[in-house]
C-alpha positions in Angstrom: 117.0 81.6 110.9 120.9 81.8 111.3 122.6 83.4 114.3 125.5 85.7 114.7 126.9 87.3 117.9 124.1 85.7 119.8 121.4 87.3 117.6 119.0 85.4 115.4 118.4 87.1 112.1 116.5 86.7 108.8 118.5 87.5 105.7 117.1 88.2 102.2 119.2 89.1 99.1 122.5 88.2 100.9 124.1 87.6 97.5 123.4 91.2 96.3 126.9 92.4 97.3 126.7 95.5 95.0 123.8 96.9 97.1 124.0 98.6 100.5 123.1 96.2 103.3 120.0 97.1 105.3 119.5 96.3 109.0 116.0 96.3 110.3 115.6 97.0 114.0 112.2 96.2 115.7 110.4 98.1 118.4 110.0 97.5 122.2 108.9 94.0 123.1 109.0 93.0 119.4 111.0 90.7 117.2 111.7 90.4 113.5 108.0 89.7 113.1 107.4 93.5 113.6 108.4 93.6 109.9 105.9 92.2 107.4 107.2 90.0 104.6 106.9 92.9 102.1 109.7 94.6 104.1 111.7 91.6 105.4 111.9 90.5 101.8 112.1 93.9 100.3 112.3 93.5 96.5 115.8 93.8 95.0 117.4 94.8 98.4 119.9 93.2 100.8 118.1 92.9 104.1 119.1 91.7 107.6 116.2 91.6 110.1 117.3 91.1 113.7 115.9 89.8 116.9 117.5 92.1 119.5 119.0 90.5 122.6 116.4 88.7 124.7 113.8 89.1 122.0 112.2 86.6 119.6 114.7 83.7 119.1 117.8 85.6 120.3 119.5 84.5 123.4 120.6 86.6 126.4 118.8 89.3 128.2 117.3 92.6 127.0 118.9 96.0 127.7 117.6 99.1 129.5 119.4 101.6 127.3 119.4 102.1 123.5 123.2 102.6 123.5 123.6 99.1 124.9 121.4 97.7 122.1 123.6 99.6 119.6 126.6 97.8 121.0 124.9 94.5 120.3 124.2 95.6 116.7 127.9 96.5 116.3 128.9 93.0 117.4 126.4 91.5 114.9 127.9 93.6 112.1 131.4 92.4 113.0 130.2 88.8 113.0 128.6 89.0 109.6 131.4 91.3 108.2 129.3 94.3 107.5 131.5 97.4 107.7 128.5 99.7 107.3 124.8 99.5 106.7 121.6 101.4 106.3 119.8 101.4 109.7 116.0 101.1 109.5 114.3 101.2 112.8 110.7 101.2 114.1 109.9 103.0 117.3 112.5 101.9 119.9 114.4 100.6 116.9 114.5 104.1 115.4 115.9 105.3 118.7 118.6 102.7 118.5 119.3 103.8 114.9 119.5 107.5 115.8 121.9 106.7 118.7 123.9 104.4 116.5 124.3 107.1 113.9 125.6 109.5 116.5 128.0 106.9 118.1 129.2 105.0 115.0 129.0 107.5 112.1 131.3 105.7 109.7 129.1 102.6 110.0 125.9 104.2 108.9 125.1 104.7 105.2 121.6 106.0 105.8 118.7 106.1 108.2 115.1 104.9 107.8 113.1 106.0 110.8 109.6 104.8 111.2 107.4 106.0 114.1 110.3 107.9 115.4 111.1 110.7 117.8 114.2 112.4 119.2 112.7 111.8 122.6 110.4 108.9 123.6 108.9 109.3 127.0 106.7 106.5 128.2 103.6 107.2 130.3 104.3 106.5 134.0 101.1 104.4 134.2 102.4 102.1 131.4 105.8 101.8 133.1 104.1 100.8 136.4 102.0 98.2 134.7 105.0 96.8 132.8 107.1 96.6 136.0 104.6 94.2 137.7 104.2 90.6 136.4 100.5 90.6 137.4 99.7 93.8 135.4 102.1 93.1 132.5 99.2 91.8 130.3 97.4 95.1 130.8 100.5 97.0 129.7 100.6 94.9 126.5 97.0 95.6 125.8 97.4 99.3 126.4 100.4 99.5 124.1 98.8 97.6 121.3 95.5 99.5 121.5 97.4 102.7 121.2 99.6 101.5 118.4 96.9 101.0 115.7 94.5 103.4 114.0 90.8 103.2 114.7 90.2 101.6 111.3 92.8 98.8 111.7 91.6 95.2 111.4 90.9 93.9 114.9 92.7 90.7 114.0 95.9 92.7 113.5 95.7 93.8 117.1 95.0 90.3 118.4 98.1 89.0 116.6 100.2 91.8 117.9 99.1 91.1 121.5 99.9 87.4 121.0 103.4 88.3 119.7 104.2 90.8 122.4 103.1 88.5 125.2 105.8 86.1 124.0 108.3 88.7 125.2 109.4 88.2 128.8 108.0 90.8 131.2 111.5 91.9 132.3 112.6 92.4 128.7 109.6 94.6 127.8 110.0 96.6 131.0 113.6 97.2 130.1 112.7 98.3 126.6 110.2 100.9 128.1 113.0 102.2 130.4 115.3 102.4 127.4 112.7 104.5 125.5 111.8 106.6 128.5 115.4 107.7 129.0 116.2 108.2 125.3 116.7 111.9 124.4 118.8 113.2 121.5 116.8 116.4 120.9 119.9 118.6 121.1 122.1 116.2 119.1 120.2 115.1 116.0 121.4 118.1 114.0 124.8 116.4 114.0 123.5 113.6 111.8 124.6 114.0 108.2 123.5 110.9 106.3 120.5 110.3 103.9 117.4 110.0 106.1 113.9 108.8 105.4 111.1 109.4 107.9 107.8 107.6 107.8 105.0 108.2 110.2 101.3 107.3 110.4 99.0 110.3 110.3 97.0 108.7 113.2 100.0 107.7 115.2 99.2 108.3 118.9 102.5 106.9 120.3 104.9 109.1 118.3 102.7 111.7 116.6 103.7 113.3 113.2 105.1 116.4 114.9 107.9 114.1 116.3 108.9 113.2 112.8 108.6 116.8 111.6 111.1 117.8 114.3 113.6 115.2 113.1 113.0 116.3 109.4 113.8 119.9 110.4 116.9 119.0 112.4 118.5 116.4 110.0 119.7 118.1 106.9 118.1 116.8 103.7 115.7 114.4 105.6 112.6 113.3 103.7 109.3 112.8 105.6 106.3 110.8 104.4 103.1 110.9 106.6 100.8 108.0 105.7 97.2 109.1 106.4 94.9 106.7 108.2 97.7 104.6 109.7 98.7 104.4 113.4 102.1 103.8 115.0 102.3 100.3 113.4 102.3 102.0 110.0 104.4 99.2 108.4 101.8 96.6 109.5 98.8 98.7 108.5 100.2 99.9 105.1 103.1 97.5 104.3 103.1 98.0 100.6 103.3 101.8 100.8 106.1 101.6 103.4 108.0 99.1 101.2 107.6 101.3 98.2 109.0 104.3 100.1 111.9 102.3 101.4 112.8 101.0 98.0 112.8 104.5 96.5 115.0 105.7 99.4 117.4 102.8 99.3 117.9 103.1 95.5 119.3 106.6 96.1 122.0 105.5 98.7 125.5 105.6 97.2 127.4 102.4 97.8 
């Protein structure tokens, strides 16, 4: 994976200059591996999948505010010479994308929001576990258990725990703080770009009513609820999410 502005990233379809670039933003404690190959290598699209600061193979430290993560994304875009892009975010990544669209309107061609909410409070018990190195593994277990549907393959959960445990405790805690303080409930109606919302019907972390609120607030937003999937909807139903993204991206004027 190459690096730009201190961020490692995976690129697919870089030569497709006539198509809008897409930046994939992972969730709390995640990395580019939050996105399965069907999405990282989305057919016929120009994809940039990032490891946010302090995550995955990226250097530096994590942030405790989604606005600060957005600043890192801006520096990345400058480094790879992207004047604007479609922002596709999962969970915390969707919060970054929403905040980004409000702060840098001319740089956003569209929004793909997966497992999203205009507000993302984190349970105080989870914050307390994540804050302590000795209880950090319990926080990871709790988050992963609540992120998948009851019918998900247990091996998916095992792999997710292994991946999240590779994230430093301080970084994951900072991510949870960033989510907990995120709130654009009164501002999302100011967003006026093409928007796609995808949510698992069995999502316990950001239930469908959170996506429904965003659909009702953002003019023209499309919402697809995938029944039987949990918060990690793009892991549980990667082909369906990929199909929805392709249909959406093909409509983005560029």
